[in-house]
Phi, psi and omega in degrees: 000325178299321177297320182294318180295319179296318180296317179294320179296318179296317179295318179297322178296317180295318179297317180298317178297317180296318179297317179297318178298318180297318178300316180298315178297318179298319178298317178299315179299317179299317179294317178299318178298317177298315179299317179297318180297318178297315180298318179299317179296320178297315179297318179300316179296317178297319179298318177299317180298315179294323178298317177299317178297317180298318179298317179297318179295319178300319180295317178299317179301313180298318178298313180295319180298318179297317178298315180298317178301317179296317179296317179298320178296316179296317180297316178300317179298313180297319179294322177297318178299318180296316182292337183301334181249013181257151171234151175244130179247129182246159177069025172275126182309132182262071182242165179298321181298313181290316183288341181304315174222082186297321178302313182296317182297316181292318178298326177293321177299315179299315181297315180301322181281349181083025178268118181278115178210135180276143180298332180292342179277355183245128175274175181307136183257143179210164177275152177233157177094177179289156183285089174232177182302131177050062174297146179294158179250128177263124180247114178263122178268161181290333178203172183293327181299316179296322179299310183289335175297318179289317182299327179297332182261014186306323184298334180294340182282348183307319182292339182274342181087354178269159180240135180240128180222166172291149176288124183246160175285166179301321180297315179295321179295321179297317177300316180299317180299317180298316180296314180298319180294318180298324179287323182287315186228077179297145179096338177262152182263152178297323182297320178298318181296317181297319183294336178272002175092016178280000000 
């Protein structure tokens, strides 16, 4: 009987140790769960903070975009106002002799064609675009009336070989190119021509 009591005592001791070990593991698991819960809460708080920052950045982006759109509209308006009194002359020889005094050269073209225009009606004239063969010439008139006075006599320029047009925006010039291309080469697309560098 003494052996049985000793065996039971030994077994009880082992069970007690196992229970204590299990309690210890449970405590560790509980602490780990608490740590995880704390980490999840920290991540949640950080996520809220970043979400707030992202919302603030989005708002700043929208504000800046609106400002940029407004500036672009104002700039477009100013450029349109500027273009209202401008003319573009094409096929004027792009040589040192002509470019030496461009105002004088253009006024000579007008005189040769029989277009009556006073030099005081013309502001400084200059070439535009990259330096390639026969860059266009921009002619700024002092006002729209002087511009349309010259445009009315545009047909007289045919004998000189130069072309005179109203100053257009890039969008309008692109539309003109597409129309001209469609008339020149029906069946081909404008995009193919652009991709080939035309």
